[in-house]
N, C-alpha and C positions, 0 to 999 in steps of 0.2 A: 937746640933742637927742640929740646923740652918745652922751652920756653914759648917758643914758635908754635910748636903744637898747642898750646892752651890758648894762645890768642887765636889760632884759626878757628877753636872750637868756638870761643866768644862771639867772632865775626859771622859763623854760620847758623849759631842759636839765634843773632838779632836779624840777619839776613832772611831766614826760613820761617821765623816765627815759632822756634822749638824751644821747649823747657830746657833751660842748659842742665838740669838735674838729669833730664833722660839721656842727653849726651854723654855726661859724665860717666853714668851706669853703663852704657854701650861700651865706652871706652875702657872702662873697668874690666869688663867680660872680653873684650878683644886683646886686652895685656896680658890677662890671666893665660888665655887660650894660646897666645903668641910663646910666653914663656914655656908652658908645657911642650909645647909643639917643636920649639927651637932648640930645647936642652934636654929634652926626652926625659921630662920628671914627673913623676906621679907624686910629687910633693902636694899637700893640700896647702895652697898659695892664695894670699890676697894682696890688693894693690892699694898703697895707700897714695892719692892724688891731692897734692896741694896746688890748687891753681893760682893762689895769691904770690908764692915764689918759683911757681914752676916745678917744683920737684917731684920726683916719682920714685916711689919704693916698692919692691918688690917682697912680701913677708911671708917667710914660711909658717905654717901653724901645725906645732908639733905637739902631740899628747904626751903629757909627763909619765912615766912607767917605771917599776920598780927593775922590772928586767927587759931589756932593750931587745927587740926582735926585728922592726924594719925602721932602718934610719933615715928612712922616705918619710915616714909618718910618725915615727915616735924619737923622744929624748929621755935619757936614763933623768930619774930623780936625782943622782948625783951631780950629773953635769947642769941639769935646771938649776939646783941651789947654789952654784956656783955663779949663776946670773943674778940670782936673787933667793937668798936663804928661806923666804916666805913661799915658795914653791911647793906644792904636795902631789901625791898622786892623784892622776885624773884631771890636774889642770891643764890649760893648753898655753905653749911657750910661742912667741911669736919673734922670729929670728930673720934678719934681712937677709936676702941670697941674691938682692940685685946684681946681675952680671955685669960688666965694664961694658961699656958702649950698646948697651941695652935700648936706649933711646931711638937708635936708628931701627930695630926693629920694633919697637913699640909703636913709632910712627907709621911704619907700613902696616902693621896690624890696623892701626887706627884708621888710617887712611880707607882701606877697604871696608872694614865694617861701619864705620860712621858715615859712609857715603851712601851705603846701602840704608841705614836707619834714618839718614836725612831724605832719602828718595820717598822710604815708606811714612814718615812722618809730613812730608809734602802731599803725599796721595791722601793721607788722613785729612789734611787741613782742607783739601779741595773737594774731598767726600763731603765733609761736613759745610762746606760753603753751599754747594748744590743741594745737600740734603733738606737744607733749609730755604731752598727755593722749590720746594717740590709743590706741584700744583699752583705754581707761578706762571707769568711770562716772562720770556728772556727774548731778548732780539740778537739776533746772530747773522753770522755769513755762511752762504753755501760755499763749502770748501772743495767738494767733489761728490760724485753720486755713482751708484751702480744699479743692477736690476733690485735689490733689496732694500737699500737706504739712500736719504739724503743724509751727507755728512755737514754736520753745521759747527762752525767754529763759534763758541760760545765765550771766549775769553779764555780761560785755564783750562780747558777741557773741549772736546771733540763731542758734540750731541748727535744722536743716531734718530732720525726720522723715518720710519718704516714706509714705503712707497704706499702701503694699504690705508695708511693715515694721513696722506696728502690728498685735497678737497680734488676731487674730479675734474672741477672747473678752472684748475690752476697749474701752473707750470713754474719750475724754477730754475735757474742757470749760475752755474759756477760765478761767484762774487755777488751773488743779488742778495740783498739783504731781506730776513724772514723773520717774522714774530711767530714764535711757537711757545706752547704750553708744555711743561715739564710733567711727564707722567710716571716716570720710575727713576731712581738712581740708585746705581748698586756699585758695592766696593768690592774689586775683582783683583785677582792675582795680577792683571795687566793694568790694575788703576781703575778709578772709578769711571762708570759707565752711565751716561746720562741718555734717557730716551724721551723724547718729544713728539707732539703731535699737534697737526693744524685740524683734526677732524673732532676731537674730544669736546664734550658741552662744556668742559670748565673754561675752556678759549674763550667761548661766547659771555659767559659770566664773567671773566676778568676783565674783558673789553669793555663791558658796560661798566665795571667799577672804576676804569680809566676814564671813560668820558662822562660819568654821572656822579658828579660829587656826593649827591645825597646818599648813592648807595657806599660809595668810598667810606663815608662820615657814618653809615649805619643807619641814617633817615630812615631811608628806604631799605628793604631786605629782598635780596634774590631769593625765592621759594623753591622754584625747580625750573629747570632746563630740560628739553627735549629738543633733538638736532638730528637732522638729516643732513651731513654737512655738504655744503656746496648748493644746495637745493632751498630748503627751507626750515626753520627754526620756531618755536614757541618759547617764550620766556615769562614766568609768573612772577609778578613782583606784589611787595604789602609795604603798607605805611603804619604804625600804630597811631599816629597822630591824623585824626580825621581832616586836618586842614592840608594835609600834604596830599597831592596826586602822583601816587606813585607812576602812574603809566604815564601821565604828561610829563615827569621828571624825566623818564627813561628816553621819550620820543624828542624832547627839547623844544625851543623855538623853531619854528617851520620845519621840525624834524630833522635840526641837524645834528644831534645826538646820535640817534639812531642810525641816520644815513653815514655817519663815520665809521660805524660798525660794520653796516652794510659793504662798504668798500673796501675795508680792510677783509673782508672774506668775499670778497669778489663778487658782488650782487647777490649773495644769499638773501633770501627773504625772511624776515623776523616779525612774528607777531606778538605783541606785548601784550599779556593778559593780566588783569587783576585779580589777585587771589582772594578766595574767600573761604572760611572753615565750613561753611555751609556747601556740601557737595553738590547740590542742585544748582545753586550760582556758580560755583566754581567751574564745574564741567559745562554749563551754559558758556560761560566767558571762554571756555577752552576751545570750544568749538567754534568761535568767530574766524571768519566774518560771516558764518551762515546764523539765521534766528532760529531760536528754539520755541517750542510751544510748550512742552511739557517733560520732564526727567523724572522718570521711576527709578527710585534707588532700594536696592535689595543689598541691605547692610550684611547678612549672612555671606553672601556670596562675593562682596564686594563688587557689585556688578551694578550697571544702570542700564535702563532703556530710554533714549533719546527719540522724542517725536518733534519733527519738524515740519514745517509746511511744504506742500509737495513740490512748489517749485523752488525750493532750497535742499533738496535731499542731495543733488549731486555736488552742490556746494560744500555741504555739510562732511559728506564723506571724502571729497577732494579727488584729484587726480591720483590714481591707483590706489585709493585708500588713502592718501599721505594725511589729511587733516585729521580724519577720526584717529589713525595711528598716533600723530604727534598729540593730539588731545588726550589719549589715554596712557601714553608715557608722561605727559606732563601731571596728570592729576594723580596717577596710580590707581583708576579704577577702569575697570571692564566696561566700555562702551558699546551699546548696541543700538545702530541708527535705524529708525523707520518713518515712513512719512505718514502724514494726517490720513490718506486714504487707508493705507495698510493698516495702522493702527485702529480706524474706525471700523474698518472690516473683522479686524482680530477682538474687537469688542474693548480695547484699550482705551477708546475715548469715546465720551457718549454723542459729541457733536462733532464736526470736522469744520473747523473754521481758523482763518489765520489772523483772525481780530484777538484771538485768545492767545497769542504770541508771549511767551515769558518775557517779562521785563527785565534785560540785564543790568549789570552794575557796569555800565560802560563809561568809561573817562576820556 
């Protein structure tokens, strides 16, 4: 039975990817606990395990004393010297106290404790696997849903997609396949909890990494993402190499690359913006598709006033202010938009002419 126990430990360690030493430490503690419980012992004991020959011994650790007071914890100096004349007061004598047929008791204790330890170790492995995939895309299958979550089968664990992080223009049913972005991984008493999203800006960034080799290889860098999921997004990109067109790389031949991302997001409109360290150029690009006449920058307030042609004002602001709002999120600058006429009346422009439109860095 002892040999069978060790063989089972070896198999468990290999199958579950758990360090054998961790299992043996768990087994050691389980056997000590079983001994004290089953034999009502207060004795300080340790277990000597030898996986090679399958042996198992329980050893009582007794303090050597001149005057014996507690036989469960002590041994007299006289008796100790009968074992070995070299013993002195204060030494510790180890004496085998393995009961007959103790293997059965040890096996029962081991099964309970080791099973629990294996379960914990498995949870730890799963947690580590998914913690490493934080802010990555995972493809899963919808298992079930309630009023709070879609529950997504992600392989070894069930992911939770909050209903408010599902795009308003999409619905999923049980067994549907779905691409999700991992936003949080928690190690709880109930096991690893993985939370995912379809509305997170990171999903858009990762989708472009998949579709655009230049981004994946680091030739083109995604600087920022602003997203109103299911409706419209803006993404700014940059390439150190002036020979590389970062916007064109993302759009792809005949718009194929960006269209693949749009299709995955069920028609969400995506503006791809050329990043610039110059806030005037960057903000002008971010307000695309509208034209810009002038950008006045207030560095101290981290704010700008953007002047656009009269006939471009509604386009620059966008429906319900969306274009201006996304541009502000993308660039990190406050943006106040005025028409040429308004700016001229306020004395912010000397002339009112659409011929003075700011030349944008259009790709």
